[in-house]
N, C-alpha and C positions, 0 to 999 in steps of 0.2 A: 503493498500502499504505497504512497505517494506523503513523505511529510507535508502535503501541502493540502490541508484538508480545507473543503471546499461545504455550504451546507447543504445539505439533500434539498432534493427542484430543480427548476427550469434555473438553468446557469446561465447567462447575461453576460456581456464584455469582460471585464476582465476574470471572471468566473470563468464564460467561454472561452476565455482562451487560455487560463491554467488547466481548463479541463486534455482541451487542442497537446498542449504539451505538456502535458503528463501524456498521453496513450507515444507520441514521436520520441518523448527521455525512453521512456519504461521499453520502448522495442514492441509497442500496440497498437489493435488497434480498433477502433464502438461501429458495435451495429446500425445502421441509418437504417429504419422500416416505414416505410412505405403503409400509409395510417385511413381506411375510410371511413372508422365508428370512434365508438364512446368502446367495444367490444374487441378490435382490433389494440387500440388506444391502453390501457387495460392490460390485455395480455402480453403489451410488448412493459410495461410497467414492472407486469408480473415478476415476465423470463428477463431483467437487469435483478429486478431482487430477489430472482432467488440465484443468477448464477453469481451475486454483487459485484455488477457490472456496470457503470453507467452505461449514458444510450443516445440514439440521435429519433429523436420519433420525427419524421418527410409525412407531410404532406405531397402532391402535389394538384391542378389546379382542377384536375376532374375529383380528391376526394374531396378537397374542400366542398368542390355543392354535390354531392351526395350526402356528410357528415351533413351540411342545411334542408339532407331532405330533396330523393329529386323530385317533391313536387311543386317545391317554388319557381312560380312563373317564369322568374329574372333569370334566367343565367348565371348570368355576369357578378349581381349581388350573393345570388349559391356560392358563387364563388368566396369570396372573399365576408362575407357572415361563417360564409360555413369556416373558413377556415379560422377567422376568430374563435367562434367555439368551439373547435379544439384547442387551441391553443389553452385556451382559459380557462378547458377545462384540464389539464394539462399541471398549469400553476397551482390549480386547489389541489390535487390526488398528487403531485409529481413531489415532491416533500416526503405523506404517510405512509408512502413506496419504501423512506431513507435510500435513495440513491439521485444520481445525477441525470437530471436530461436537461441536453439539448431540441431546442424546438426550433425547423425550418422545412423552407417550402420547395418546387423541386422543380426543374425541367422547366423555367418560365420562357419560352423563345419570347420574336419577337413582337409576332400578336396578341402579346402575356404581360406583356409590359405593363398594359396596362395595367391587374389583374396586381405587377408588383409596389405601386405606385400606391395602389389604393389600398393593400397593406400596411403601405408606408402612411400613410393620412393617417390610421386607427394604430399604429404603433408610437407614431408623434403623441398620442391623443395616450396613449395606456405609458408613456414614458412624463409626460409633464402629470400625472397620478399618478403615476406612482413607483416613479424617480429611476426607473430600466425597462428594458422593448420588449414587448409581448410574442415578440418573435429572437434568436439568439444573430438565427442566418437568414439568410436569402438565396434563392439557387438564378441566375439570370444564366440561361444555355441559352447565348447567343450564335456557335460554333456552325448554326449553318450558313452564313452571312458572311460577308468581305469581312475583318482578322480587324481589319481601318473601324470598317461600325462596332466588332463586337466587344472591341479596349478602350472606344470612345467613349459607349452608351457607358461598360460595365463602369469607369471612371467622374460618370455622371450619378449614374446612383449611390455607388458606393459612396460617393462624399454627404451627399445624402443620410446615408447610414451609417456612419463613423460619425453623427449627432449626438444621437443614440443611445452608441453601443454599442453596431452590429456588425455583422460582417458580412462579408458576399463570396457568394461559391459565385468562380468561372466557370468555361467549359471553353477548352481549346480539344480541338482534330476532331472528329463525330463518334461518339457511344452505334456501334448500330443499334440497331433495331430500334422498335415503337415500343414505346413507355405513353400507356394513359394519355395517344393522342399527339406526343411532339415527337420525329422522329418517322423514319419508313421499314421500310419491313427490313430486316437481313437478308441479302443474296448469299446461301451457302457459300454456289458455287462460284460468284465473280472473283478477282481481289481486288480486293478492299481495302489498297492505300491508303483513306483519307481516315481509317481507321489510326494510323500512330500519328500522336501528336511530333509537331517540330517542337525541340527543345531551344532554337532561336524562339521563336512565339513563345513560350515558357519568359523567353526574357525579358521582352518586346512586353511582357501581362508584367515580368513584376517591378522592369524602371519608371514605369507608370502609374503601376494599384498601388505598390508597398508606403510611397512619400503619403499616400492618400488615409489609406485605412486598413484595417483587417481584413484577408480574404485568404480563401480556399484555392484550388485549381484539377478541377477533374478535370486529366490531361486521357487518352485514351492509348493505348496502350494493346489500341483490338479486343477491347474488353464488349463486349452482346450483351443490349436487355437479353431477355430471356433468358430458354434454355435449350440449349441444341448440339448438334447429334458429338461425342467423344472427336476430339479433330481436323473439328468447321468452324473452333476460333484457335486463334495463335495466335496466342497473349505474350507480349516483347514487353515484358518490366524494367528490362537496361534501359529502356527508354526513360522512364520518371528517372533512374541512375542519373543518365547520363545528362539529361534535367536541371538536376539537384548540382553537377558537375560544374557545370556553366554556368548559374547565379554562385552557386559560391564563391569560381573564381573569379569574378565580372568584376562581384560586391564585396571580396574577403570577408567574407561570415564566413562562420561557425560549420558542422554540419546539416545536413538536410536543411535549407531553410527555408521551405518551399514548406504549405503544408496544404502534401495531398490528399484527394480521394478518388477511392474506388467506386464506377457507377459498371448496371451490370453483374453484379459481385456473381449472380445467383445463377448457381450450375459450375463453375470455375475448378479448376484443381485448385488444391489447395497447398501443393509445393509452389504450387505461383502465389496464394493467396502472405501466403510467407514469405515471398523473392518480396511484395509490388511494400507492405508492411515492413521490412527492412530501408525499401530507402524514401518511407519520411510517408508511406499514407494513413493518415490517425481514421481514417472513416471509410469502409465502405457499405455500398448500397444494398438491401437485401429487397425482393419485392417479389416477383419469381415467386422461388420457394416459401414464404410467410403461408403466397395465398394462399396453395397446392395442400397448407401444411393446418389450413385454420378447415377450409370443406374436404378434407381424405377423409377425417374424422365426423364429420357430420353429413356424407354419406355413408359411411360405414353406420350409423344410431338408424338416416332411412332403410336403412336396404335389415339389418334386425331386427325396425320396429314396423314392416310394410304397414300393416292394419292402421295403427297407431296415427297414418296419413293419409287416411282414406273415410275412416268412422273413429264417431264420439267415442261411442259404443258398440264392442266387437257386434256386425249382427245375426254371432251363431251361437256367441253363449253371454253373450251380455257381458261380457267384462268392460272397462270404462274405463279406456288410455288418456285420462288425461294428463294422468305423472311422462306420459309420452311427449306427447305434443307439442306439451309444456316449450314455451318458446328454449325460457330457459336454458334447459339441460339441451339442447344440440348445440344450443351455441354456447356457454360453457368447453362445450365438446368442442367446438370448434380451437375457442380461446385455449386448450392445457393443448391442442396441437401447435400451435405458435410456438408456444412457452416449453415445449418440446423442443423440438425446432432454431428455438434462440439458444435455450445451450451449445447446442454442436457451431452456431456459427459462433457463438465468445470464444469456444474453445477455437475455434480456429483461427479467430482473429484474437487472441492471448490478452484475447480482456474481464476470462472471466476471473472474480476474487482482485479485480483489481482497480474496485471502487476509489473512487478518491472523495467521495462525501464524508465528511465527520459527523458528530453532535454538537 
């Protein structure tokens, strides 16, 4: 355990920096888990508490919209309010799980910049009231745009975020596959040279953004959203090492000056995960695997109790099925599936037993 203890709960500002630095110094990374509702948020916090690991909870724009309710007519308002509600939920409960939680939004492309700006409006209001931001960090994924636009827009947003002690995550290079409508389907047959970030581009980002505020980089090294057949996704973590070395040499910094993020972590080879963490990756996104981890036990429960999902009372022998079709039964099974899968993630990333949360 780190000697720099933080109060349990959602960490922001200097607390978030402590969390990041502790992971890098300790040679481990934190799972960053996409959520869509209270069941998934609670399962993630329960998993972190069980593993004695800190954790990153994140929402895509569609995850935020779903959190607000699929029936909300104004889809943009749903994206904003659902994300705000999820963050408030975590602020209220995270400290009671005894771990540190970073709240993050995931994958905002060019069309979703207004969503981030609206969340910053809410974050600034929250900061005025509480002296801390609503979210620990936001992501701008402008990797599909020209790099000049990507970096200039990231700088503009970071200037605003830095004023309320927030961190920005950027993406350089394209993470293959599609996640919640952002990106495009990964073609397993073609040579995806765009999946590999150039260290010179990372240096450009560092030169521009480091004087403004705290930021992290999702540098692509062949990682892909989703799970694909073995051998079709070729990870090259040495790209991360080369990016770190270039920045270190240019600016005379210590080892691993960049705060790096691993997108598309589901289904990745464990040896490659370990290697990437060694090059300064402090955060690995996991979404596809936890979706399946939630759904598999729900499906198993339904298959084991099929009549309960057809009848309230058995038509043959009069058996009541209320205790089986009670949503809490199968939703809890889904939560437990996520808790179990995240124990594996914490082990793989080395974060188990490493929480920096203190009394």
